[in-house]
C-alpha positions, 0 to 999 in steps of 0.5 A: 460500565460499557466497553468502548472500541474503535473499529478499523475497516482494512480493505486490502489487495487480497482480503477485507478485514475488520478489527476491534481495538481497545484503549490499550491498542490491543486487537480484541477481535478480527475477521477477514474474508478473501477477495477474488483476483481477476486477471482478464489479460497478462499484466491486468488485475481487477477486483469486483467493487460489490464483493469488496464492500460486501466482504467489508460488511460481513467481516465487520459483523463477524468481528463484532459477534467474535467480541460479543459486542454490540454496535453501541460500543463502537465509538467510531470507525477508521478506514484504511485501504489499498490505495491506487485501485480505481472504481467508477460508479454511476451516481444515479444507480450507485453501481460500479460501471466496471470492475476496479482496476487494481494498483498492480495493473499495468494496462495503462502503461501506454497512457503514461508513455503519452504523458512522458512524450508530451514532456509532462514527467517533471510537471507531474513530479513537481505537482504530485510527487509522483512519476508517470506510471501505470501504478497510479489512479489517474491513468486508470480513469483515462483508460476507463473513459477511453475503453469502456462504452458509454462512460465518456457520455456518463461523465459528460452528463455528471453521472459518473463518480470516481473513488479510490477504495476508501471513497467507494466504502465511504459512499456505500457505508453512508448510503450514497450520502458522501463522496469523500476521500482523505489527503493521503489517498488523493495524493496517490491519484497523480491528479492532486497537487500536494503543494497546494493540497487541491486537485490540479486542473492542468493534470486533469486536462492532460488526462481528459478527466472532468473534475466533477467525477472527483471526491471532496478531499479532507484531512485523515482525522475528520468527519466522513459521515455516519453509516447508514443502518440499512447498509452497515450493522443496522446502526449509525456509527461515525466514520472519523478516520481515513488513510491509505494503507501504507500511510496508516502503517506509518501512523500505527508504528507511531512514526510521528517524527521526521526521520521515522521509517517503516517497511510494510511487507504485504503483497508489495513492500512499502517503505515510508519515511516521515519528512515532517511538514515540509514536502521533500524532493527526491533525486533517487527515484522515490515518491513524495506523498502526503502521509496524513492530515491531522488537525491543521497540520499536514505531514509528508513522506518519502515513499518507495514501493516494491511491487513484488514483496510477499507475492514472491512467496505466493508465487513459490507456493502457488505457481512453482509448488516449491512450498505448501505454505508461506510459513514453510518458506523460512524452514526451506530457506534455512536448509542451505548455508547460503543462496548458492549464487542464485538470485531471483529478481521478482519483476513480475509487474515491472520494477517500482522505486528506485528504477520505475521500469514498467518493462522489467520482467522477472528473472532467475539467474546464477543457476548451476547443476547444484542449485535446488529447491531450497536455493530458489526459495531462499533467493525469493526471500532474499529478493524481498530484503534486497529490493527494500535495502535499495529503497532505504539506501535512496531514502538516506541519500535523499534525506542526508541522514543515516537511518539508525533502525527500522520498524517493520510490520505486515505478514512477512514480519513473522518470517524470522529468516527474512527479518534477520537477512533484512537486518544483515543487508541493511547493517542496522536493527530491524524492530518488530512490534507486538501488534503487527496490525499497524495499518489497521491500527493507524486508521483506528488511531486517527479515528480515535483521535478525532473523537477523543477516544485517545488524547493525543500522539503522546498517549499513542506512543505508550501503546506501541509495544516491542516484540522482537529486535534483529541485529546484523550478523554479517560483516560489511565485506560480505554485505557488499558482495551480496549487494553487488551480485544482486545488482548485476541480476537487476541489471539483467531484468530491467527493460526486458520487453524493450529488448525482446525483439533484439534477443 
């Protein structure tokens, strides 16, 4: 009997990956290829859309080869992706008209300020669950239309198509036949009304974006077309699951019930709480977003985004040269008993939730003559946990309940020092699953549910397996003292660019 697999295509900020999952939810094989980070100016970040698609295709080929499988064994494909990253392409040529503007890019801050000055902050929040911030896709489209020659004309001629990375992949995988996205990705554009579940004309007009550039919106477990043999693996394979990476991780962690929470430690850190079929408003600076559309039901989530998470470790390694590998950060941090009063606020591209300060900048403070390499490395790891703790506190306030435990995933979930410290500053257990590939797993689950590869969410819960649980090792007084010093450091980082002329 032929084996059957679900393939997940996971297109992230730093790499493109393909994974094959079996019915037990285990990774049979995987392959990954890095993608270039392009920095045209300070604070600007771009990717090459052609490279993104090419690396997705090659990683899929390599994953299939490693498993010694053939395309006939792939039941379906699920796609998960970096979300707010924006691509515009010419419908006639199928070619991108500019590099993709990455979610981290801050070039659209001025456009967001224009929206605020026009009094649209509350309108945007009520309709989209978001805040006017350079993070989201809508202002990126506006920037491209305003700054790249001839794009406004192409848009007026109906030749221009917009997509987040999922749409760009679907378009190319299907040989240009499909221009689609799912609700979870649409809800990150600042153009999608998450109450009405449709593109919003008022917001499109405010950003001067013609509606015909937008993709059609679908549920997250649905038909997204067949791969075109000449473009992907030489076969027609159904694409039946699409979900933004962070919503995918919540699904992959089987966070199916209201109150379920997860953190994904990636380049940034992303915290989501399932709020069920009702959109919940935040009074704490968190975002409301669509978690996924499954069948005839839509689940919502509260989300907090920490812009600089795992990127702190990359910075310690690549820019400061304090560690040779990411893994070494744990060993170095354990060389000292505490942080020595040193705090790092890694606001390299501003601060996300709950601050939403585009003008904050990174700061290293509390240095004394006795502070050394290990204190700085430890402060970097601790900064990740502190930022996540602040978001969790806001979630508890908004939801009116105490979070009892936290499921975590992503690369830094393998760092034992960070996971223990995360449990310490939260005062609750931190749970690490056996399968850390939860983002890809979520996309695979949604795809497999549509085709019947898995029978339902009850079966999916059975394939989630525990690896390790961390429990708090410090008392409340120690925790509160650490947090008080952390918040003093954050106050010094906020609004840095606002005040630079007065320093």
